[in-house]
N, C-alpha and C positions, 0 to 999 in steps of 0.2 A: 504494500500500500504506500502511495506517495506521501512524503513528509508534508505536514501542514503547520501553519502557525495560526494564532488567534488574531483577528482584526475586529474592530468594533465600530459601530455607527449608532445613529439614534434609535435603531431597532434592536440593538444588542450585539452579541458576539456571533462570529461566523468563522468557519475554517477556510483558510486561503492557502493555496499551494506555497510551499516554503520558498520556492525560487521566483515567485511572482512579485513584481514591484507594486502591483495594484493593491487596493484595500477592500473594505467590506462592501461598498456600494457596487463596485465592479463585479465582485463575486456574486452578489445577489442577482445582478442582471444576467450573469452567465447561467444561474440556476433557473430563473423564472422566464427567460426569453431565449430558450434553446430552439430557435425557429429558423429553418432554412439554412442555406450555405452562404448567403450573402453577408459579408462583414461590413461594418462601417468603413467607407472608403478611406484609405490612408491619406489621400489629399486633405480630407476633412480633419483627420487627426493632426496632420502636420500644420494645417492652418490654425487649429485650436491652439497648438503649441506656440505658434507665432504670436497669437493674441496674448497668451499667458506671459510670454517673454516681455512683450511691450508693456503689458499691465504691471508687471513687477517693477520694471524700470520707472514707469510713471508714478507708481505708488511710492517708490523711494524718493523721487523728486518732490512729491507732495507731502513727504514726511508722514505717510500713513503706514509705512512698512520699514522695518530696520534695514539699514543699508546692507549688512552682511547677509541677512536672509534674502533680501531682494536679489542680490547678486547670485546667490546659490540657486534661487528659483529661475532666474533668467538664464543661467548657464544650463540648468537641467532642461528647461523648455527648449533651448537651442538644440540640445542633443536630440530631443524628440522630433523637432522640426526637420532635422537633418536625416531622419529615418534610422537612427542608430538603435532604436528600441522598438521596432515595429511589432515584434512578437508579443509585446505587452498590451496589445490592443485587440482583444479577441471578440468584442461584442457584436451581436447581430444588428443589422439594419432595422430589423423588426422588433423595436423596443418602444419606450415611451416616445410619443410623437413630438416632444420638445427637444429631443436629443440629450436630455439631462444625464442619462447614464453614461453616454460617451464623453460628455463634458466632465463628469466625475471620474471616469477612467483616466482621462488626461490629467486632471487635478491630482489624483492619487499617485500616478506614476511620477509626475513631476515632483510631488511632495516627497516621495520615497527617494528619488535621486538626490534632491536637495538636502534631505535629512542626512543621508550618507556622507555627502560632501562636507557637512558641518560636524561630522563625528558622531552622528546618531545612527539609528537603524530603522527598522520597520516595526509595525504593530505598536506596542506600548513604548517602544524606544524611539518613535518618530520625534523629530525636533521641528518639523514643519507641518502645519495643519493644512489639509487639502482645501477645506472650505474657507477658513478664516484668513488664510494667507495667500495660497495660490489663486483662489477664486475671489480675492478681495476686489471690491468694486464691480463685480460681475454677477450676472444671473445666467443660468442656462438659457433662459428665454431671449436674452440679447446676445450672448457670446456665441451661441451655436449658429444663429443666422448670420452673424458677422463672419464666422468661419466659413459658412457656406459661400458667401460672396467672395471672400479671399481665395478659397480653393478654386472657385469657378474662374476667377481672373487668372490665376496662375496656370490652371489646366488648359485654358484657352490658347496659351502661347504655343505649345507644340502643335495644336490643331491648326493655328494660323500658319505655322511654318510648313506643315504638310500640305495645306491648301496652296500656299505660294509655290511649292515645288511642283504640284500637279498642274497648276496654271502655266508655269514655265515650260513644262513638258509639252502641253498642248500648243502653246505658242511656237515652240521650236518645230513641232511637226507641221503646223500651219505654214510657217516660213519655208520649210523644206519642200512642201508639196504645193506651192503656189501655182505651178503650171499644170497640175494634174486635173484634167477636166473629167467629170463623172456625171452620171444621171442623178438628179435629185428625186426624192420620193415623198409623197404625201399619201395618207391613208394606206400605207404599205403598197402603194401603186406608183408606177413610173410618173415622174413629173418632168420639169424642164432642167436643162443642164446647170451645173454649178461647178466650182472647183472644190477639191478636197480641203484646200486652205480656207475657203469660206465656211465649210461645214465645221472644221475644227476651231475656227475663229468664233463661230457661234457657241460652241461648247465653252470656250474660255469666257465669253461674255456672260453666259448663264452663271458660271461660277463666280464671276466678278460681282454680280448682283448679290449673291449669297454672302460674299466677302464683305460687301458694304453693309448688309443687314447685320452681320456679326459685329462689325465695328460700331454701328449705332447702338446695338443692344448692350454692348460692353459698357457703354457710358451709364446705362441704367443700374449696373451692378456695383459701381464704385462707391456709392453711399452705403455706409455701414450703420448697423443698429447698436453699436457699442454704447454702453451707459444708459440704455433704455430701461435696464433692470427688469423687474417682474412684469410690469404692465405698460411700461413706457414712460413712467414719471421720473425715473432716475433715482428713486429712493435708495439710500445707503451708499451712494457714491459721491465723489467730489465733483463740483460743477465743471472743473477743467479736465476731468479724467477722460471723457470720450474724445474730445478734440485732440488731446495729446497722444492718446493711443493710436487714433487714426493717422496722425501725422508721423508717428514712428513707423507704423506699418507702411505708409506711403514711401517714406525714405528708404526703408530697408528692402522692400520688395519691388520698388520701381514702378508703382502704380498710383494714380491720383486718388487714393482713398480719402473720403471725407465722412463726417457724421451725417446721417440721414436728416433731412429737414424735419420730418415728422416721425418720431420713433414709435408712436402708437401704430401708425400704418405699417411700419417696417416689421413690427412683431406680429401683427394680425394678418398680414398678406405677403405674398411672394410674387407680385406681378412682375418685378424686375427679372426674376429667374424664368418666369413664364415667357417673357419677351425674348430672353436669351435662348431658351430652348426652341422657341418658334423659329428663330434664325437658324438653329441647328437642323430643324425639320426642313426648312427651306433649302439648306445645303444638301440634305439627304435626297430631296426631290430632284434637284438638279443633277446630282451625282448618278442617280438611278437612270435618268434619261441618257446621260452621256455614256455610261457603262453599257446600257442595253444597245445603243446604236453601234458601239464598237463590237459588241457580241454579235450582232446581226451582220455587220459588214465583214466579220471574220468567219461567218458560218461556212461550212464546207468540209474539207477543202475542195471537193469536186461536185457536190450536189447542193451547194448553197450559193450565197453571193460571192464569197471568196475574194472580195475586193481588198481586204486587209489580211496580213499574215500575223497572227498573234504569237508571241514567244512560246516555245514549247518548253515549259518548265518541268513537267513531270508526266509520267504515263497517265492517260485519262481513263483507262478501263482495266479491270482485272480479267476481262475475257476477250476484249477486242484488241489485238496487237496493233501498235502503231497509232492508236487513237489519241488525239490531243484535244483537251476541252478548255473552254474559256474560264478557268477556275478563279482567276483574279477578279473577273467580272462577277462571278457567283458570290465570292466572299464579300465584295464591296456591296452588292445589292442586298445581301442578307443583313449586313450591318445597317444599311439604310432602312430596311423594313423594321429592324429592332428600334432604331431611333424614332421612327414614326409611331411605333407602339409606346415608347417612353413618353412621347409628346402627349398622348392621351392620358397616361398616368399622371404626368406632371400637371396637366390642366385640371384634372379631377382633384388631385391632392391640394393644389393651390386654392381651390374653391372652398376648402374646408377650414376657413378662418372663422371660428366662432368666438364672438366677443373680442377679447384682447389678445388672442393667441391662435395661430395656425398650429395644429398638432399633427401635421404630416411632413414635418421637416426632414426626417431621415430619408423618407422615400424620395422627396424632391432632390435632396442632395445626391443620393445614390444614382438616380436616373439621369440627372443633368451631367454629372461627372462621367458616368458610364458612356453616355452618348458622345461626349467629347473625346474620351480615350478611344472608343471604337472607331469613330470617324477619323481621328488623327492616324491611328495605326493602319486602318484600311486604305486611306488615301496614300500614305507613304508606300505601302506594299503595291498598290495599283500603279503608282507612278513608276516605281523601280522595276517591277516584274511584268508590267504590261505596256503602258503607254510609251515609256522610253525605248522599248524594244520593238515597237510596231513597225512593220514594213508594208509597203503598198505594192499591189499587183497592178501596175499601170495598164498593162495590156488587157487584163480582165475588165478593168474599168472602162477602157476604150470600147471593148467589144460590147458590153452591156449598154453603153450610151448609144452606140451607133445602131443597135437593134431596137432602141426605144421608139415607140410610136409617138411619144409626146414631143419629139422634135418638130412634129407637125405644127406646133404652136407658132413657130416662126412664119408659117405660111398664112396664118389667119389675117394679118394686116394687108396681105396682097390679094388673096382670093376669097376672103370672107370666112367666117366661122363655120358655116354649114358645109361649104365645099371642102374645107380643111378636115372637118369631121368625117366627111365621106371618104376622103383619101385614107385616113387612119383606119376606118372600118374595113375598107377594101383590102388594105395591106394585111390586117389581122385575119380577115376571113379567108384570104387566099395564100397566106404564108409568104407574102412578098416583102421586099424591102420597101421602105417608105418612098424612096425615089422611084422605084418601078411602079408602085401603086399610083403615085402622083401623075406619072406619064400616062398610065392606062385610063385613069379617071378623066384626064385631059384638062386643058385650059392653061397649061404652062409647059415650058420647054425644060430640057435637062439643064441648060445653062442657067435658066432662072432658078430652078430648084437648088443648084449648087451655090448660087450667089445668095439665096435667101436663107437656106438651111445650113448655117455654119455654127456648130456648137460653140466655138470659141467666141463668136459674136453675140451669144445668147446669155452672157454672164452678168449683164447689167442693163440699165435702161437703153432703149434704142430710139 
């Protein structure tokens, strides 16, 4: 049987694993909320630790906490923020809706580390109190949503980098393929010609809109609820505490964090994170469209469109030798489907703000951060293992374009819509080329057809 020690809280004594840095409240959460495999996201834990560090420093400045203890707490919190004690945060996402137990998990671990640094220990040998000192000037109700915002801002950075890489890859392909003319498609049917560069430029523009939406939504997340305390009044904290903590976080983390204008609203609602996740959903929608187009243009290699050659990264079948599948597309679009599902959950959870507190905070934090990480990882993989290695089959594109009946659109200004439609129908019904059909239907010469039906001249206004 594993060795344990006694820890105590307001409800009495409880056995805690001997090697655990946490205390009684964390242990109670482990016992009463053994639900699912999802753990509180480490970015939230690290963000909470960043808040604890800043709070200890500010409390020392305000003479609310002894300098030696404040320094020990700040150093311990810095260790947690750096990920040096990640195994000490085992709690489930599915806990109290305010995130109180994860806030106390961080408080207890930081208190344990600080106590040891001051020559004390754990349990009854603690020299730092998790509530009175680590949590000084804070409530779970304000510090947990503050950490949600801090974590979201930090987690968005790798996503923005991955999006920038994908856009750069699309732009590079568009530049390289500027002279490649292909047939456009609408309704999954042939349309008029375009260049592959125009098509890939369109993909980049779709992602640019999503990038702009993310940048706009990020501004909504910079205000923090720090010092709102239990219901937003700021009871039991110093008037300067919130502004000073936000300023320290802004300087240390390189983001323009400020205190929310209305802390009551910041406790009771999470519209800022709803807006941020809506931008993530928008990105997922655009990515799905881009990925599916690449999937379809790469279909084949002999019985599909086969206009693009996708990188052959791994065998595609356990039974069909030589088969290669668009697996990067499949992974990315599955991620996008998950993000769309998360958006529904975040929307429902954010609507559950009853009176002064929303109590679905852990779910919102989990799904927003999960969407960010999934999208960042999937875009990075899609860029590296698919888009950057795409090759074009220009001959196949030329063949499909020249066989398309919709080149007849160029004849309409010269012979009228109805006669042009008759030419297309005649070609399709009799298996003729568009040129031969035009000559059989009559009314124009071969020279006129060649002059009017030039795919390279159909790429813009005429």
